[in-house]
CHARMM internal coordinates of N, CA and C (Angstrom, degrees):
IC EDIT
DIST 1 N 1 CA 1.4003
DIST 1 CA 1 C 1.6188
ANGL 1 N 1 CA 1 C 99.18
DIST 1 C 2 N 1.3642
ANGL 1 CA 1 C 2 N 108.87
DIHE 1 N 1 CA 1 C 2 N 140.50
DIST 2 N 2 CA 1.4504
ANGL 1 C 2 N 2 CA 120.81
DIHE 1 CA 1 C 2 N 2 CA 179.22
DIST 2 CA 2 C 1.5802
ANGL 2 N 2 CA 2 C 105.49
DIHE 1 C 2 N 2 CA 2 C -76.88
DIST 2 C 3 N 1.2634
ANGL 2 CA 2 C 3 N 115.00
DIHE 2 N 2 CA 2 C 3 N 156.60
DIST 3 N 3 CA 1.4469
ANGL 2 C 3 N 3 CA 120.71
DIHE 2 CA 2 C 3 N 3 CA 175.12
DIST 3 CA 3 C 1.5716
ANGL 3 N 3 CA 3 C 111.97
DIHE 2 C 3 N 3 CA 3 C -55.74
DIST 3 C 4 N 1.4036
ANGL 3 CA 3 C 4 N 108.93
DIHE 3 N 3 CA 3 C 4 N -41.84
DIST 4 N 4 CA 1.4688
ANGL 3 C 4 N 4 CA 113.30
DIHE 3 CA 3 C 4 N 4 CA 179.54
DIST 4 CA 4 C 1.5361
ANGL 4 N 4 CA 4 C 118.38
DIHE 3 C 4 N 4 CA 4 C -67.04
DIST 4 C 5 N 1.3427
ANGL 4 CA 4 C 5 N 112.52
DIHE 4 N 4 CA 4 C 5 N -13.28
DIST 5 N 5 CA 1.4316
ANGL 4 C 5 N 5 CA 121.28
DIHE 4 CA 4 C 5 N 5 CA 178.35
DIST 5 CA 5 C 1.5446
ANGL 5 N 5 CA 5 C 116.77
DIHE 4 C 5 N 5 CA 5 C -69.58
DIST 5 C 6 N 1.4632
ANGL 5 CA 5 C 6 N 110.83
DIHE 5 N 5 CA 5 C 6 N -19.47
DIST 6 N 6 CA 1.4703
ANGL 5 C 6 N 6 CA 118.82
DIHE 5 CA 5 C 6 N 6 CA -176.81
DIST 6 CA 6 C 1.4833
ANGL 6 N 6 CA 6 C 113.33
DIHE 5 C 6 N 6 CA 6 C -60.37
DIST 6 C 7 N 1.3476
ANGL 6 CA 6 C 7 N 118.36
DIHE 6 N 6 CA 6 C 7 N -38.45
DIST 7 N 7 CA 1.4531
ANGL 6 C 7 N 7 CA 119.05
DIHE 6 CA 6 C 7 N 7 CA -179.72
DIST 7 CA 7 C 1.5366
ANGL 7 N 7 CA 7 C 107.09
DIHE 6 C 7 N 7 CA 7 C -74.12
DIST 7 C 8 N 1.3097
ANGL 7 CA 7 C 8 N 121.21
DIHE 7 N 7 CA 7 C 8 N -38.01
DIST 8 N 8 CA 1.4897
ANGL 7 C 8 N 8 CA 117.57
DIHE 7 CA 7 C 8 N 8 CA 171.91
DIST 8 CA 8 C 1.4288
ANGL 8 N 8 CA 8 C 116.41
DIHE 7 C 8 N 8 CA 8 C -61.02
DIST 8 C 9 N 1.2932
ANGL 8 CA 8 C 9 N 115.66
DIHE 8 N 8 CA 8 C 9 N -37.08
DIST 9 N 9 CA 1.5536
ANGL 8 C 9 N 9 CA 120.97
DIHE 8 CA 8 C 9 N 9 CA 178.22
DIST 9 CA 9 C 1.4588
ANGL 9 N 9 CA 9 C 106.61
DIHE 8 C 9 N 9 CA 9 C -66.41
DIST 9 C 10 N 1.3079
ANGL 9 CA 9 C 10 N 121.04
DIHE 9 N 9 CA 9 C 10 N -48.02
DIST 10 N 10 CA 1.5025
ANGL 9 C 10 N 10 CA 126.22
DIHE 9 CA 9 C 10 N 10 CA 179.71
DIST 10 CA 10 C 1.5946
ANGL 10 N 10 CA 10 C 109.62
DIHE 9 C 10 N 10 CA 10 C -52.11
DIST 10 C 11 N 1.4484
ANGL 10 CA 10 C 11 N 114.03
DIHE 10 N 10 CA 10 C 11 N -51.64
DIST 11 N 11 CA 1.4195
ANGL 10 C 11 N 11 CA 121.77
DIHE 10 CA 10 C 11 N 11 CA 179.86
DIST 11 CA 11 C 1.5459
ANGL 11 N 11 CA 11 C 110.41
DIHE 10 C 11 N 11 CA 11 C -53.72
DIST 11 C 12 N 1.2721
ANGL 11 CA 11 C 12 N 115.27
DIHE 11 N 11 CA 11 C 12 N -50.91
DIST 12 N 12 CA 1.4310
ANGL 11 C 12 N 12 CA 123.26
DIHE 11 CA 11 C 12 N 12 CA -179.90
DIST 12 CA 12 C 1.5031
ANGL 12 N 12 CA 12 C 111.92
DIHE 11 C 12 N 12 CA 12 C -55.70
DIST 12 C 13 N 1.3363
ANGL 12 CA 12 C 13 N 114.81
DIHE 12 N 12 CA 12 C 13 N -47.17
DIST 13 N 13 CA 1.5063
ANGL 12 C 13 N 13 CA 117.77
DIHE 12 CA 12 C 13 N 13 CA -176.10
DIST 13 CA 13 C 1.5501
ANGL 13 N 13 CA 13 C 110.32
DIHE 12 C 13 N 13 CA 13 C -76.88
DIST 13 C 14 N 1.2434
ANGL 13 CA 13 C 14 N 120.25
DIHE 13 N 13 CA 13 C 14 N -33.54
DIST 14 N 14 CA 1.4796
ANGL 13 C 14 N 14 CA 117.77
DIHE 13 CA 13 C 14 N 14 CA -178.98
DIST 14 CA 14 C 1.5317
ANGL 14 N 14 CA 14 C 114.59
DIHE 13 C 14 N 14 CA 14 C -86.06
DIST 14 C 15 N 1.3561
ANGL 14 CA 14 C 15 N 116.57
DIHE 14 N 14 CA 14 C 15 N -29.21
DIST 15 N 15 CA 1.5116
ANGL 14 C 15 N 15 CA 116.90
DIHE 14 CA 14 C 15 N 15 CA -175.54
DIST 15 CA 15 C 1.5039
ANGL 15 N 15 CA 15 C 110.46
DIHE 14 C 15 N 15 CA 15 C -129.26
DIST 15 C 16 N 1.2697
ANGL 15 CA 15 C 16 N 116.16
DIHE 15 N 15 CA 15 C 16 N 15.08
DIST 16 N 16 CA 1.5521
ANGL 15 C 16 N 16 CA 119.22
DIHE 15 CA 15 C 16 N 16 CA -176.53
DIST 16 CA 16 C 1.5089
ANGL 16 N 16 CA 16 C 111.84
DIHE 15 C 16 N 16 CA 16 C -60.79
DIST 16 C 17 N 1.3016
ANGL 16 CA 16 C 17 N 122.56
DIHE 16 N 16 CA 16 C 17 N -23.25
DIST 17 N 17 CA 1.4405
ANGL 16 C 17 N 17 CA 121.61
DIHE 16 CA 16 C 17 N 17 CA -175.44
DIST 17 CA 17 C 1.5051
ANGL 17 N 17 CA 17 C 110.52
DIHE 16 C 17 N 17 CA 17 C -88.64
DIST 17 C 18 N 1.3172
ANGL 17 CA 17 C 18 N 120.57
DIHE 17 N 17 CA 17 C 18 N -9.77
DIST 18 N 18 CA 1.4080
ANGL 17 C 18 N 18 CA 126.27
DIHE 17 CA 17 C 18 N 18 CA -176.10
DIST 18 CA 18 C 1.5115
ANGL 18 N 18 CA 18 C 113.12
DIHE 17 C 18 N 18 CA 18 C -80.30
DIST 18 C 19 N 1.3149
ANGL 18 CA 18 C 19 N 117.53
DIHE 18 N 18 CA 18 C 19 N 151.61
DIST 19 N 19 CA 1.4161
ANGL 18 C 19 N 19 CA 121.83
DIHE 18 CA 18 C 19 N 19 CA 173.22
DIST 19 CA 19 C 1.5441
ANGL 19 N 19 CA 19 C 107.00
DIHE 18 C 19 N 19 CA 19 C -116.49
DIST 19 C 20 N 1.3508
ANGL 19 CA 19 C 20 N 115.86
DIHE 19 N 19 CA 19 C 20 N 134.36
DIST 20 N 20 CA 1.5085
ANGL 19 C 20 N 20 CA 120.22
DIHE 19 CA 19 C 20 N 20 CA -177.07
DIST 20 CA 20 C 1.6551
ANGL 20 N 20 CA 20 C 106.40
DIHE 19 C 20 N 20 CA 20 C -129.14
DIST 20 C 21 N 1.3073
ANGL 20 CA 20 C 21 N 111.24
DIHE 20 N 20 CA 20 C 21 N 157.84
DIST 21 N 21 CA 1.4120
ANGL 20 C 21 N 21 CA 115.93
DIHE 20 CA 20 C 21 N 21 CA 176.26
DIST 21 CA 21 C 1.5655
ANGL 21 N 21 CA 21 C 112.26
DIHE 20 C 21 N 21 CA 21 C -92.46
DIST 21 C 22 N 1.2661
ANGL 21 CA 21 C 22 N 119.84
DIHE 21 N 21 CA 21 C 22 N 161.90
DIST 22 N 22 CA 1.5027
ANGL 21 C 22 N 22 CA 118.72
DIHE 21 CA 21 C 22 N 22 CA 175.80
DIST 22 CA 22 C 1.4814
ANGL 22 N 22 CA 22 C 107.85
DIHE 21 C 22 N 22 CA 22 C -65.83
DIST 22 C 23 N 1.3611
ANGL 22 CA 22 C 23 N 123.43
DIHE 22 N 22 CA 22 C 23 N -31.48
DIST 23 N 23 CA 1.4568
ANGL 22 C 23 N 23 CA 120.60
DIHE 22 CA 22 C 23 N 23 CA 179.40
DIST 23 CA 23 C 1.5428
ANGL 23 N 23 CA 23 C 105.43
DIHE 22 C 23 N 23 CA 23 C -65.71
DIST 23 C 24 N 1.2654
ANGL 23 CA 23 C 24 N 120.21
DIHE 23 N 23 CA 23 C 24 N -43.13
DIST 24 N 24 CA 1.4832
ANGL 23 C 24 N 24 CA 119.91
DIHE 23 CA 23 C 24 N 24 CA -176.30
DIST 24 CA 24 C 1.4999
ANGL 24 N 24 CA 24 C 108.14
DIHE 23 C 24 N 24 CA 24 C -59.23
DIST 24 C 25 N 1.3574
ANGL 24 CA 24 C 25 N 117.17
DIHE 24 N 24 CA 24 C 25 N -47.41
DIST 25 N 25 CA 1.4743
ANGL 24 C 25 N 25 CA 120.91
DIHE 24 CA 24 C 25 N 25 CA -175.13
DIST 25 CA 25 C 1.5462
ANGL 25 N 25 CA 25 C 105.13
DIHE 24 C 25 N 25 CA 25 C -64.57
DIST 25 C 26 N 1.3255
ANGL 25 CA 25 C 26 N 119.18
DIHE 25 N 25 CA 25 C 26 N -46.85
DIST 26 N 26 CA 1.5080
ANGL 25 C 26 N 26 CA 114.45
DIHE 25 CA 25 C 26 N 26 CA 179.87
DIST 26 CA 26 C 1.5146
ANGL 26 N 26 CA 26 C 115.60
DIHE 25 C 26 N 26 CA 26 C -57.80
DIST 26 C 27 N 1.2848
ANGL 26 CA 26 C 27 N 113.35
DIHE 26 N 26 CA 26 C 27 N -33.22
DIST 27 N 27 CA 1.5601
ANGL 26 C 27 N 27 CA 117.78
DIHE 26 CA 26 C 27 N 27 CA 177.93
DIST 27 CA 27 C 1.5565
ANGL 27 N 27 CA 27 C 108.28
DIHE 26 C 27 N 27 CA 27 C -67.11
DIST 27 C 28 N 1.3235
ANGL 27 CA 27 C 28 N 115.05
DIHE 27 N 27 CA 27 C 28 N -49.26
DIST 28 N 28 CA 1.4390
ANGL 27 C 28 N 28 CA 115.96
DIHE 27 CA 27 C 28 N 28 CA 176.20
DIST 28 CA 28 C 1.5025
ANGL 28 N 28 CA 28 C 117.05
DIHE 27 C 28 N 28 CA 28 C -52.87
DIST 28 C 29 N 1.3169
ANGL 28 CA 28 C 29 N 109.59
DIHE 28 N 28 CA 28 C 29 N -40.68
DIST 29 N 29 CA 1.5925
ANGL 28 C 29 N 29 CA 116.14
DIHE 28 CA 28 C 29 N 29 CA -178.91
DIST 29 CA 29 C 1.5577
ANGL 29 N 29 CA 29 C 107.38
DIHE 28 C 29 N 29 CA 29 C -64.79
DIST 29 C 30 N 1.4103
ANGL 29 CA 29 C 30 N 114.03
DIHE 29 N 29 CA 29 C 30 N -43.74
DIST 30 N 30 CA 1.3566
ANGL 29 C 30 N 30 CA 117.40
DIHE 29 CA 29 C 30 N 30 CA 179.48
DIST 30 CA 30 C 1.5299
ANGL 30 N 30 CA 30 C 111.90
DIHE 29 C 30 N 30 CA 30 C -57.92
DIST 30 C 31 N 1.3729
ANGL 30 CA 30 C 31 N 112.53
DIHE 30 N 30 CA 30 C 31 N -46.61
DIST 31 N 31 CA 1.4765
ANGL 30 C 31 N 31 CA 119.04
DIHE 30 CA 30 C 31 N 31 CA -179.12
DIST 31 CA 31 C 1.6104
ANGL 31 N 31 CA 31 C 109.74
DIHE 30 C 31 N 31 CA 31 C -58.08
DIST 31 C 32 N 1.2520
ANGL 31 CA 31 C 32 N 115.47
DIHE 31 N 31 CA 31 C 32 N -43.57
DIST 32 N 32 CA 1.4942
ANGL 31 C 32 N 32 CA 122.74
DIHE 31 CA 31 C 32 N 32 CA 177.55
DIST 32 CA 32 C 1.4633
ANGL 32 N 32 CA 32 C 113.57
DIHE 31 C 32 N 32 CA 32 C -59.15
DIST 32 C 33 N 1.4391
ANGL 32 CA 32 C 33 N 117.82
DIHE 32 N 32 CA 32 C 33 N -43.47
DIST 33 N 33 CA 1.3619
ANGL 32 C 33 N 33 CA 119.42
DIHE 32 CA 32 C 33 N 33 CA 174.13
DIST 33 CA 33 C 1.4608
ANGL 33 N 33 CA 33 C 120.78
DIHE 32 C 33 N 33 CA 33 C -62.75
DIST 33 C 34 N 1.3511
ANGL 33 CA 33 C 34 N 108.73
DIHE 33 N 33 CA 33 C 34 N -36.74
DIST 34 N 34 CA 1.5006
ANGL 33 C 34 N 34 CA 120.61
DIHE 33 CA 33 C 34 N 34 CA -179.96
DIST 34 CA 34 C 1.5391
ANGL 34 N 34 CA 34 C 102.82
DIHE 33 C 34 N 34 CA 34 C -64.21
DIST 34 C 35 N 1.2400
ANGL 34 CA 34 C 35 N 123.01
DIHE 34 N 34 CA 34 C 35 N -46.10
DIST 35 N 35 CA 1.4580
ANGL 34 C 35 N 35 CA 121.59
DIHE 34 CA 34 C 35 N 35 CA -174.10
DIST 35 CA 35 C 1.5678
ANGL 35 N 35 CA 35 C 110.59
DIHE 34 C 35 N 35 CA 35 C -81.65
DIST 35 C 36 N 1.3317
ANGL 35 CA 35 C 36 N 118.04
DIHE 35 N 35 CA 35 C 36 N -23.29
DIST 36 N 36 CA 1.4893
ANGL 35 C 36 N 36 CA 119.89
DIHE 35 CA 35 C 36 N 36 CA 177.03
DIST 36 CA 36 C 1.4315
ANGL 36 N 36 CA 36 C 111.33
DIHE 35 C 36 N 36 CA 36 C -132.31
DIST 36 C 37 N 1.2633
ANGL 36 CA 36 C 37 N 120.53
DIHE 36 N 36 CA 36 C 37 N 76.52
DIST 37 N 37 CA 1.5626
ANGL 36 C 37 N 37 CA 123.41
DIHE 36 CA 36 C 37 N 37 CA -175.88
DIST 37 CA 37 C 1.4508
ANGL 37 N 37 CA 37 C 112.62
DIHE 36 C 37 N 37 CA 37 C -58.86
DIST 37 C 38 N 1.4175
ANGL 37 CA 37 C 38 N 122.39
DIHE 37 N 37 CA 37 C 38 N -23.84
DIST 38 N 38 CA 1.3753
ANGL 37 C 38 N 38 CA 121.85
DIHE 37 CA 37 C 38 N 38 CA -177.74
DIST 38 CA 38 C 1.4718
ANGL 38 N 38 CA 38 C 110.40
DIHE 37 C 38 N 38 CA 38 C -67.06
DIST 38 C 39 N 1.3167
ANGL 38 CA 38 C 39 N 121.67
DIHE 38 N 38 CA 38 C 39 N -18.70
DIST 39 N 39 CA 1.4720
ANGL 38 C 39 N 39 CA 122.95
DIHE 38 CA 38 C 39 N 39 CA 177.68
DIST 39 CA 39 C 1.5255
ANGL 39 N 39 CA 39 C 115.85
DIHE 38 C 39 N 39 CA 39 C -94.88
DIST 39 C 40 N 1.3696
ANGL 39 CA 39 C 40 N 114.39
DIHE 39 N 39 CA 39 C 40 N 9.71
DIST 40 N 40 CA 1.5225
ANGL 39 C 40 N 40 CA 116.61
DIHE 39 CA 39 C 40 N 40 CA 179.13
DIST 40 CA 40 C 1.5322
ANGL 40 N 40 CA 40 C 114.42
DIHE 39 C 40 N 40 CA 40 C -48.55
DIST 40 C 41 N 1.3583
ANGL 40 CA 40 C 41 N 114.76
DIHE 40 N 40 CA 40 C 41 N -49.73
DIST 41 N 41 CA 1.4397
ANGL 40 C 41 N 41 CA 120.46
DIHE 40 CA 40 C 41 N 41 CA -171.32
DIST 41 CA 41 C 1.5459
ANGL 41 N 41 CA 41 C 109.05
DIHE 40 C 41 N 41 CA 41 C -64.81
DIST 41 C 42 N 1.3643
ANGL 41 CA 41 C 42 N 120.36
DIHE 41 N 41 CA 41 C 42 N -51.65
DIST 42 N 42 CA 1.5594
ANGL 41 C 42 N 42 CA 120.01
DIHE 41 CA 41 C 42 N 42 CA 176.66
DIST 42 CA 42 C 1.5096
ANGL 42 N 42 CA 42 C 114.79
DIHE 41 C 42 N 42 CA 42 C -56.21
DIST 42 C 43 N 1.4788
ANGL 42 CA 42 C 43 N 115.02
DIHE 42 N 42 CA 42 C 43 N -42.04
DIST 43 N 43 CA 1.4519
ANGL 42 C 43 N 43 CA 119.45
DIHE 42 CA 42 C 43 N 43 CA 179.97
DIST 43 CA 43 C 1.5483
ANGL 43 N 43 CA 43 C 108.30
DIHE 42 C 43 N 43 CA 43 C -61.62
DIST 43 C 44 N 1.3618
ANGL 43 CA 43 C 44 N 116.70
DIHE 43 N 43 CA 43 C 44 N -45.96
DIST 44 N 44 CA 1.4847
ANGL 43 C 44 N 44 CA 120.63
DIHE 43 CA 43 C 44 N 44 CA -178.71
DIST 44 CA 44 C 1.5085
ANGL 44 N 44 CA 44 C 108.59
DIHE 43 C 44 N 44 CA 44 C -57.32
DIST 44 C 45 N 1.3174
ANGL 44 CA 44 C 45 N 116.93
DIHE 44 N 44 CA 44 C 45 N -46.39
DIST 45 N 45 CA 1.4938
ANGL 44 C 45 N 45 CA 122.10
DIHE 44 CA 44 C 45 N 45 CA -178.58
DIST 45 CA 45 C 1.5763
ANGL 45 N 45 CA 45 C 111.38
DIHE 44 C 45 N 45 CA 45 C -60.33
DIST 45 C 46 N 1.3749
ANGL 45 CA 45 C 46 N 114.49
DIHE 45 N 45 CA 45 C 46 N -44.11
DIST 46 N 46 CA 1.3752
ANGL 45 C 46 N 46 CA 121.52
DIHE 45 CA 45 C 46 N 46 CA 175.78
DIST 46 CA 46 C 1.6365
ANGL 46 N 46 CA 46 C 109.98
DIHE 45 C 46 N 46 CA 46 C -58.95
DIST 46 C 47 N 1.2579
ANGL 46 CA 46 C 47 N 116.78
DIHE 46 N 46 CA 46 C 47 N -51.40
DIST 47 N 47 CA 1.3909
ANGL 46 C 47 N 47 CA 119.64
DIHE 46 CA 46 C 47 N 47 CA -178.68
DIST 47 CA 47 C 1.4845
ANGL 47 N 47 CA 47 C 117.12
DIHE 46 C 47 N 47 CA 47 C -61.46
DIST 47 C 48 N 1.5142
ANGL 47 CA 47 C 48 N 111.30
DIHE 47 N 47 CA 47 C 48 N -37.65
DIST 48 N 48 CA 1.4563
ANGL 47 C 48 N 48 CA 113.92
DIHE 47 CA 47 C 48 N 48 CA -178.00
DIST 48 CA 48 C 1.5566
ANGL 48 N 48 CA 48 C 106.34
DIHE 47 C 48 N 48 CA 48 C -74.61
DIST 48 C 49 N 1.2771
ANGL 48 CA 48 C 49 N 117.40
DIHE 48 N 48 CA 48 C 49 N -33.26
DIST 49 N 49 CA 1.5289
ANGL 48 C 49 N 49 CA 121.65
DIHE 48 CA 48 C 49 N 49 CA 179.67
DIST 49 CA 49 C 1.6187
ANGL 49 N 49 CA 49 C 108.16
DIHE 48 C 49 N 49 CA 49 C -62.40
DIST 49 C 50 N 1.2918
ANGL 49 CA 49 C 50 N 110.41
DIHE 49 N 49 CA 49 C 50 N -50.49
DIST 50 N 50 CA 1.6149
ANGL 49 C 50 N 50 CA 112.65
DIHE 49 CA 49 C 50 N 50 CA 178.38
DIST 50 CA 50 C 1.4938
ANGL 50 N 50 CA 50 C 108.22
DIHE 49 C 50 N 50 CA 50 C -60.10
DIST 50 C 51 N 1.2942
ANGL 50 CA 50 C 51 N 121.25
DIHE 50 N 50 CA 50 C 51 N -43.79
DIST 51 N 51 CA 1.4999
ANGL 50 C 51 N 51 CA 124.72
DIHE 50 CA 50 C 51 N 51 CA -173.66
DIST 51 CA 51 C 1.5225
ANGL 51 N 51 CA 51 C 110.14
DIHE 50 C 51 N 51 CA 51 C -58.04
DIST 51 C 52 N 1.3760
ANGL 51 CA 51 C 52 N 114.81
DIHE 51 N 51 CA 51 C 52 N -31.88
DIST 52 N 52 CA 1.4963
ANGL 51 C 52 N 52 CA 119.98
DIHE 51 CA 51 C 52 N 52 CA -166.32
DIST 52 CA 52 C 1.5468
ANGL 52 N 52 CA 52 C 106.59
DIHE 51 C 52 N 52 CA 52 C -106.24
DIST 52 C 53 N 1.2445
ANGL 52 CA 52 C 53 N 126.50
DIHE 52 N 52 CA 52 C 53 N 1.77
DIST 53 N 53 CA 1.4295
ANGL 52 C 53 N 53 CA 125.74
DIHE 52 CA 52 C 53 N 53 CA -178.45
DIST 53 CA 53 C 1.4657
ANGL 53 N 53 CA 53 C 116.31
DIHE 52 C 53 N 53 CA 53 C -46.77
DIST 53 C 54 N 1.3960
ANGL 53 CA 53 C 54 N 119.46
DIHE 53 N 53 CA 53 C 54 N -41.01
DIST 54 N 54 CA 1.3738
ANGL 53 C 54 N 54 CA 122.70
DIHE 53 CA 53 C 54 N 54 CA -179.13
DIST 54 CA 54 C 1.5364
ANGL 54 N 54 CA 54 C 119.38
DIHE 53 C 54 N 54 CA 54 C -88.81
DIST 54 C 55 N 1.3874
ANGL 54 CA 54 C 55 N 112.52
DIHE 54 N 54 CA 54 C 55 N 3.69
DIST 55 N 55 CA 1.4379
ANGL 54 C 55 N 55 CA 113.93
DIHE 54 CA 54 C 55 N 55 CA -177.81
DIST 55 CA 55 C 1.4785
ANGL 55 N 55 CA 55 C 112.61
DIHE 54 C 55 N 55 CA 55 C -64.18
DIST 55 C 56 N 1.3487
ANGL 55 CA 55 C 56 N 121.26
DIHE 55 N 55 CA 55 C 56 N 136.89
DIST 56 N 56 CA 1.4390
ANGL 55 C 56 N 56 CA 126.06
DIHE 55 CA 55 C 56 N 56 CA 174.30
DIST 56 CA 56 C 1.4346
ANGL 56 N 56 CA 56 C 112.04
DIHE 55 C 56 N 56 CA 56 C -53.88
DIST 56 C 57 N 1.2922
ANGL 56 CA 56 C 57 N 117.85
DIHE 56 N 56 CA 56 C 57 N 140.07
DIST 57 N 57 CA 1.4155
ANGL 56 C 57 N 57 CA 126.91
DIHE 56 CA 56 C 57 N 57 CA 174.27
DIST 57 CA 57 C 1.5274
ANGL 57 N 57 CA 57 C 112.40
DIHE 56 C 57 N 57 CA 57 C 75.95
DIST 57 C 58 N 1.3128
ANGL 57 CA 57 C 58 N 114.06
DIHE 57 N 57 CA 57 C 58 N 11.03
DIST 58 N 58 CA 1.4934
ANGL 57 C 58 N 58 CA 116.78
DIHE 57 CA 57 C 58 N 58 CA 172.48
DIST 58 CA 58 C 1.4817
ANGL 58 N 58 CA 58 C 113.61
DIHE 57 C 58 N 58 CA 58 C -78.79
DIST 58 C 59 N 1.3830
ANGL 58 CA 58 C 59 N 116.97
DIHE 58 N 58 CA 58 C 59 N 113.67
DIST 59 N 59 CA 1.4539
ANGL 58 C 59 N 59 CA 119.14
DIHE 58 CA 58 C 59 N 59 CA -173.95
DIST 59 CA 59 C 1.5605
ANGL 59 N 59 CA 59 C 108.49
DIHE 58 C 59 N 59 CA 59 C -89.49
DIST 59 C 60 N 1.3054
ANGL 59 CA 59 C 60 N 123.71
DIHE 59 N 59 CA 59 C 60 N -2.96
DIST 60 N 60 CA 1.4276
ANGL 59 C 60 N 60 CA 126.91
DIHE 59 CA 59 C 60 N 60 CA -172.76
DIST 60 CA 60 C 1.4455
ANGL 60 N 60 CA 60 C 110.20
DIHE 59 C 60 N 60 CA 60 C -86.17
END
COOR INIT
IC SEED 1 N 1 CA 1 C
IC BUILD
């Protein structure tokens, strides 16, 4: 496990039984970027990657 996976693991352990909507997630990402503007680019990349997961011909 990478050091950065620890936050992901904590999220899964603490909130793994919850269901959320994409709208809820998008709002939390906006809140995070508002509080941490230095992370705008990585959050944008993550959001774009998640949005395009089902695109045809996507080999990633």
